VODO-223672 format. One record per atom (N, C-alpha, C): x, y, z. Coordinates in steps of 0.2 Angstrom, whole numbers, plus 5000, padded with zeros to 4 digits. Atoms other than C-alpha are relative to their C-alpha. Example, Ala and Ser with C-alpha at 12.3 -4.5 7.8 and 13.67 -1.06 7.14 Angstrom:
REM residues 2
500449945000;506249785039;500450065000;499649944999;506849955036;499650055003;
***
This chain:
REM residues 392
499949934999;541346905075;500150044993;499949965006;541247035061;500350075001;499749934999;542347195060;499650054995;500549965004;541047325054;500350074998;499849935002;541847495055;500650025005;499549964996;543347605062;499750075002;500249944998;542947755072;500650045002;499549964997;543947905079;500249975006;499850044994;545047825092;500050055006;500049964994;544847975103;499250015003;500750004997;542947955105;499949955006;500250044994;542347895122;499349975000;500650035000;540847795126;499450055001;500549954999;539847945132;499850044993;500149965007;540148035115;499649954995;500350055005;539647875105;499349995002;500750014998;538047855115;499650074998;500349935002;537648045111;499949994992;500150015008;537948005092;499549954999;500550055001;536847855093;499350035001;500649974999;535447955101;499850064995;500149955004;535648095089;500049984992;500050035006;535547975074;500650024995;499449985004;537348015069;500549945000;499650075000;538047835072;499549955000;500550055001;536947695065;500349944998;499950065003;537147515063;499449964997;500650035003;536047415052;499749955004;500350054996;534747295059;500349945001;499750075000;535747145054;500750015003;499350004997;537347215062;500650004995;499450015005;538347205046;500250064997;499849945003;538447385040;499950065005;500049944995;538747555049;500150064996;499949945003;538647735044;500050055006;500049954994;539147885055;500250074996;499949935002;539348075053;500750025003;499349974998;541148155053;499950074999;500049935001;541248335056;500750034998;499449975003;542548425045;500150085002;499949934998;543148615046;499350034998;500549955002;541848755045;499349975000;500650034999;540448645051;499749964995;500250045005;540448535036;500049935003;500150074997;539748355040;500049954994;500050055005;540148205029;499749935003;500350064998;539248035030;500549944997;499550055002;540447885030;499649935001;500350065000;539747715026;500649945000;499550054998;540747555032;500249964993;499950035006;540647485014;500350044995;499949955006;540747635002;500550065002;499549944998;541847755013;499650075000;500349935000;541447945012;499550014994;500550005005;539847975003;499950084998;500249935002;539348134993;499350005000;499649944999;538748264995;500250015007;499949984993;539348355010;499450045003;500549974996;538148425023;500250065004;499849944996;538148595032;499650005007;500350004993;537848595051;499750075001;500349945000;536548735054;500050035007;500049974993;536648755073;500449955004;499650054995;537648675088;499549955002;500550054997;536048575093;499749964994;500350045005;535548515076;500549994994;499650025006;536548415063;499749954996;500250055005;536448295049;499849935004;500250064997;535448135054;499949944995;500150075004;535447955047;499449975002;500650024999;533747895046;499849924998;500150075003;533947725037;500749984997;499450025003;535347615032;500049924999;499950075002;535747455023;500649994996;499350015004;537147375012;500050044994;500049975007;536547474997;500050085001;500149935000;536147655003;499950025007;500149974994;535947775017;499450064999;500549955001;534347885020;500250055005;499749954996;534948055027;499650065000;500349944999;534148215033;500550055001;499549954999;535148375032;499950064995;500049945004;535648535023;500649994995;499550005005;536648535007;500050074996;499949935004;537248694998;499650004994;500449995006;536048754985;499449965000;500650044999;534648634991;499650025006;500449994993;533248655004;500249955005;500050054995;533348565020;499649944998;500450065002;532748385016;500349945001;499850074999;532948205014;500449984993;499650025005;534348125003;500149925001;499850075001;534747944997;500750004998;499350015002;536647914997;500249934998;499850075001;537447764989;500750014997;499350005002;539147714983;500250024993;499849975007;538947784965;500250075000;499849934999;539247964971;499450044998;500549945002;538248124970;499450005005;500650004996;536748064980;499450024997;500749985003;534848094976;499650045005;500549964995;533848234984;499349974999;500750035000;532148154988;499550065001;500549964999;531148294995;500150055006;499949954995;531048455006;499749985006;500350024994;530748425024;500450055005;499649954996;531248575036;500249975007;499850034994;531148475052;499849935000;500150075000;531148295056;500049975007;500150034993;530548195071;500349935000;499750065000;531448045077;499549944999;500450055001;530647885071;499949965007;500250034994;529747795085;499549955000;500650055000;528547655090;499350034999;500649975001;527147775090;499850004993;500149995007;527247795071;500349944996;499750055003;527947625067;500650014997;499349995003;529647685064;500050054994;500049965006;529047805050;500350075001;499749945000;529947965046;499450055000;500549955001;528848115050;500350075001;499749934999;529248305049;499550054998;500449955002;528648475044;500350054995;499849955005;528848615031;499850075002;500249934997;528848795036;499550034995;500549975004;527748835021;499349965000;500650034999;526448715027;499949985008;500050004992;526348755046;499549955003;500550044996;524748655050;500049934998;500050075002;525248495043;500749965002;499450045000;526448355047;500049964994;499950045006;527148255033;500449945001;499850074999;527448065033;500349974994;499650035006;528747985022;499749934999;500350065002;527847835013;500649954999;499550055002;528747665010;500350014993;499750005006;528947714992;500350074999;499649945001;529747884995;499650075000;500449945000;528348014994;499850025007;500349974994;527748135007;499350015000;500850005000;525948125013;499850055006;500249964994;525148265023;499549975004;500550034995;524248215039;500050065005;500149964994;523548305054;500649995005;499550014995;524848335068;499949955005;500250064995;523948215080;499849944996;500250065004;523648085066;500449945003;499650064999;524147905070;500149964993;499950035006;524947815056;500449935001;499650065000;525547635053;500049974994;499950035006;526247535039;499549945000;500550065001;524947405032;500049984993;500150045007;525047285017;500350044995;499649965005;526347395008;499850074999;500249935000;525447555011;500050035007;500049964994;525047675025;499250005002;500749994997;523447665037;500150065004;500049934997;523047845043;499350015003;500649984996;521847895056;500150075002;499949934998;521648085058;499350035001;500649964998;520348205066;500050064996;500249945003;519648345056;499350025002;500649974998;518348455063;499549955004;500450044996;517848325076;499849934997;500150065003;517748185064;500649964998;499450045001;518948035063;500049974993;500050035007;519447995045;500549945000;499550065000;520247815043;500049984993;499950025007;520947765026;500749974999;499450035002;522347675018;500350034993;499749975006;523547755006;500449954997;499750055004;524247654992;500550034995;499449975004;525847684981;499750034993;500349985006;524647704966;499750075001;500449934999;523947864974;499349995002;500750024998;522347774978;499950015007;500250004992;521447804995;499449955001;500650054998;520347665002;499850025007;500349984994;519247735015;499849945004;500250054996;518947625030;499350025004;500549984996;517747715041;500050075002;500049934997;517147885047;499749995007;500250014993;516947895066;499950075003;500149934996;516148045076;500249985007;499750014993;517048065092;499750065004;500249954995;516548155108;500650055002;499549954998;517548305114;500549985005;499550034995;518348205128;500349944998;499750065003;518848065117;500750014999;499349995002;520748035115;500249944996;499750045005;521547955100;500649975003;499450034996;522747825108;500549974994;499550035005;523447735092;499649954996;500350045004;523147615079;500449944999;499650065000;523747435078;499749954995;500250065004;523647285066;500049945004;500050064995;523047135075;499649944996;500350065003;522646965067;499650024994;500349985006;522247045050;499550065001;500549945000;521147185057;500450065003;499749944998;521647365060;499550025006;500449984995;521047415077;500250075003;499949944998;520847595082;499950015008;500149994993;521147635101;499850075002;500349944998;520047765109;499950005008;500150004993;519947825127;499650065002;500449944997;518647925137;499949995007;500150014993;518847945155;500249935002;499850074997;518847775164;499749944995;500250055005;518147685148;500450014994;499650005006;519147635132;499749954996;500250055005;518847545116;500549994995;499750025006;519647455102;499549994995;500550005005;518647485086;500349984994;499750025006;518947385071;499850044994;500149955005;519147485055;499949964993;500050035007;519247355041;499749935001;500350075000;517947215042;500249964994;499850045005;518447065032;499549984995;500650025005;516747035024;499550055000;500549955002;515547145016;499449995005;500650004996;514147185029;500249975007;499850024993;515147115044;500050055005;500049954995;514847205060;500750015003;499349994998;516547285065;500049985007;499950024993;517247215081;500150065004;499949944995;517247335096;500149975007;499850034993;518147285112;500050055005;500049954994;517747375128;500649985005;499550004995;519147405140;499850045006;500149964994;518847445158;500650035003;499549964998;519947585162;500250054995;499749955005;520947725154;500649974996;499550035004;521947655140;500550054998;499449955001;523647745138;500549984995;499550025006;524547635125;499849934998;500250065003;524247495114;500649984994;499550025004;525647395104;499949934997;500050075002;525647245093;500649974999;499350045001;526947105090;500250014993;499849985007;527947115074;499649974995;500450045005;526846985065;499350025001;500749984999;525247065072;499649955003;500450064997;524746905081;499750025007;500249984993;524546985099;500150075001;500049934997;524247155107;500250005007;499949994993;524847225123;499750075002;500449944998;523847365132;500350025007;499949974993;524347485146;499450045002;500749974998;522847535156;500150035007;500149984993;522547645171;499349985002;500650034998;521247545180;499550055003;500649964997;519547625185;500150005008;500050004993;519647685203;500650005003;499450014997;521447665206;500450075000;499649944999;522647805212;500450024993;499649985006;523647905199;500749965000;499450035000;525147815193;500049925000;500150075000;524447635195;499849984993;500150035006;524447535179;499949935000;500150085001;523947365172;500349994993;499850025006;524947295158;499849934998;500450065001;523947155149;500149984993;500050025007;523947055133;499350004998;500750005003;522447055121;499649945002;500450064998;521946885127;499850015007;500349994993;521646955145;500649995005;499550024995;523246895153;500450065002;499749944997;523847025165;500849995002;499350014999;525747045164;500350035007;499849974993;525947165179;499550055001;500449944998;524947285189;500350035006;499749974994;525547415201;500250074998;499849945001;526247585202;500750004996;499450015004;527547595188;499950044993;500049975006;528047685172;500349954995;499850045005;528447605155;500250044994;499749985006;529547645140;499849954995;500250055005;528647565125;500649974996;499550035004;530347545116;500449945004;499750064996;530847415130;499649944999;500450065002;529447295124;500449964995;499850055005;530147135116;499549945000;500450065001;529246985109;500449944999;499750065002;529646805108;499949994993;500150025007;529946735091;499349984998;500750035002;528246645091;499550055002;500449944999;527446815097;499549985006;500550014994;526546725112;500250035006;499849974994;527546805125;500450074999;499649945000;528346975129;500350015007;499749984994;529447055141;500150084999;499949935000;529647245146;500350025006;499749974995;530647345157;499650065003;500449944996;529647455170;500550035005;499649964995;530247585182;499550005006;500449994994;529547575200;500450045005;499749964994;529847675216;500150074999;499949935001;529847845209;499450045004;500649974996;528547895223;500149995007;499950014992;528447905242;500750005002;499349994998;530247965242;500449944999;499650065001;530847795236;500450014993;499650005006;532247785223;499749964995;500350045005;531647725206;500549944999;499650065002;532247545201;499749974994;500350045006;532047435186;499849935002;500250075000;531147275184;499849974993;500350035006;530847155170;499449965001;500650034999;529147095169;499849974993;500250035006;528346975156;499549945001;500450055000;527246835152;500249945005;499750054996;528446715161;500650035004;499549974996;529546845170;499850055005;500149944995;529646955185;500650005004;499350004998;531446995188;500250075002;499749944999;532047145198;500750014998;499349995002;533647225192;500450035006;499749984994;534947255206;500250074999;499949935000;535247435211;500750024997;499449985004;536547525200;500149974993;499950025006;536247425185;499450024996;500549985005;535247465169;500049964995;500150055006;534547345156;499950044994;500149965006;534847425139;499649964995;500450045004;534147285129;500049935002;500150074997;533547105131;499649964994;500450045005;532846955121;499749945004;500350064997;531646815126;499949944995;500150065005;531346635119;499349994999;500750025002;529746555113;499649985006;500450024994;529346495131;500050065005;500149944995;529446675138;500650015004;499449994995;531146655147;500550054997;499549955001;532546785147;500649964997;499450045003;533946725135;500650054999;499449955001;535046885133;499850075002;500149934998;535247055140;500750044999;499449954999;536447205139;499950045006;500049964994;536747275156;500550065000;499549944999;537547445160;500150015008;499949984993;538347485177;500250075001;499849935000;538547665173;500650024996;499449995003;540247645165;500149964994;499950055005;540347485155;499349964999;500650045003;539047385145;500349925001;499850075000;539047195148;499549954997;500450055003;538247065136;499949945004;500150074997;537446915145;499649964995;500350045005;537046785132;499949935003;500150064998;536246625137;500349985007;499750004994;536746655155;500850005001;499349995000;538546675150;500250085000;499849935000;539246845155;500650024995;499449995004;540346925142;500450065003;499549964998;541747045143;499750075000;500349935000;541247225149;500450044995;499849965005;541447345135;499850075000;500349934999;541247535133;499350014997;500649995003;539747515122;499749944997;500350055003;538547375117;499350014999;500649995002;536947375108;499849964994;500250045006;535947305093;499949935001;500150074998;535447145102;499449984996;500650025004;534347045091;500149924998;500050075002;533946865085;500150004992;499950015008;534546815067;499449954998;500550045002;533346725056;500149925001;499950074999;534146555060;500049995008;500150004993;533846595079;500650015004;499449984996;535646635084;499950075002;500049934997;535946795094;500650044998;499549955002;536846945088;500050065004;500049944996;537447105096;500650044997;499549955002;538647255092;500350035006;499649964994;540047325103;500550044997;499449965001;541447455103;500649975003;499450034997;543147385106;500650054997;499549955003;544447525105;499750054995;500349965005;544147615089;499749964994;500350055004;543247465081;499349995002;500650034999;541447425079;499949934998;500150075001;541147235080;499349985001;500650034999;539647135078;500149925001;499950074998;539646965087;499349964999;500550045001;538546815083;500149935005;500050064996;538246675096;499949944996;500050055004;538546505089;499449955000;500650044999;536946415096;499450034999;500749975001;535146455091;499649995006;500550004994;533846495104;499549944999;500550055000;532746345108;499550015005;
***
């Protein structure tokens, strides 16, 4: 167990969950560091890091609904979006040396999500027709508001539509742009996303009851780009962390509205039926051969919605009244850990052993050595726990 940070002792679980959702309480991916926002008098907000303490500068809350947001965190620094006096709204890099570094103006910011590979995107009022994407090296790159972007080999792969033409290119830190392909699309084509899969960048397009995955970067000069046809209306595509496997969400041809098929790129059908899926619930086995996802069934025909975990080797209904916040699976596809919520308390269940119910538990992950780690709130403390036995 590691004691990560101390919180305001009056904060309840509901308040802490709202802080997490608003990017105002963040724990690093390894569970070893924490940063949170503390509100002082006159709407002044300060960033507190578990190692460095209160960081400079202070931020100004501009409205009751919008405050300072923590977008990235590690043991060295914190990436923050907000308003500092005498500076435009934008991104800051704060560390323990004091003062902080203003990176760039960004008037609005969107929550990082799976659709953009966790990248920070936002807008500037003086450039209303553009979205701006923060590159891995700290520059802002203008893109079309419906562009899809994904990190690739240290750069960014961007696909955006301009005047009915799809431009696909890779942006590099040197400022160079390597074009992949220009594709003419039909008026009823929908741009679904872009994924890296086994060394190839695949663009997902959908048109009515037919969809395609189109290769953008053939690996050899003159090689014919791969083009995979999918029977049905493709609604989402996501790749495993090491890009070995893809999973696709498809509305099958001829099926009623609400019916979906969740399948792996190899053709393995994970689940078919009337359900909805939150992409953030998808988890992969360490070897990337298996996945599990939480789906919601029953929100139709006057039935109450309920959760179900489905996967390559899983089909497990969740009892009524419980909600699975997070989960992990092993290399054989079996379920090895979950964090369940009963509406009041969270309960970690690790290797079939139920832990103590706590006000809040999250950040469930596998460490590089295979052990399982998770973060909890106990009283006014944030603690990160590590299970002693590795997943086998």
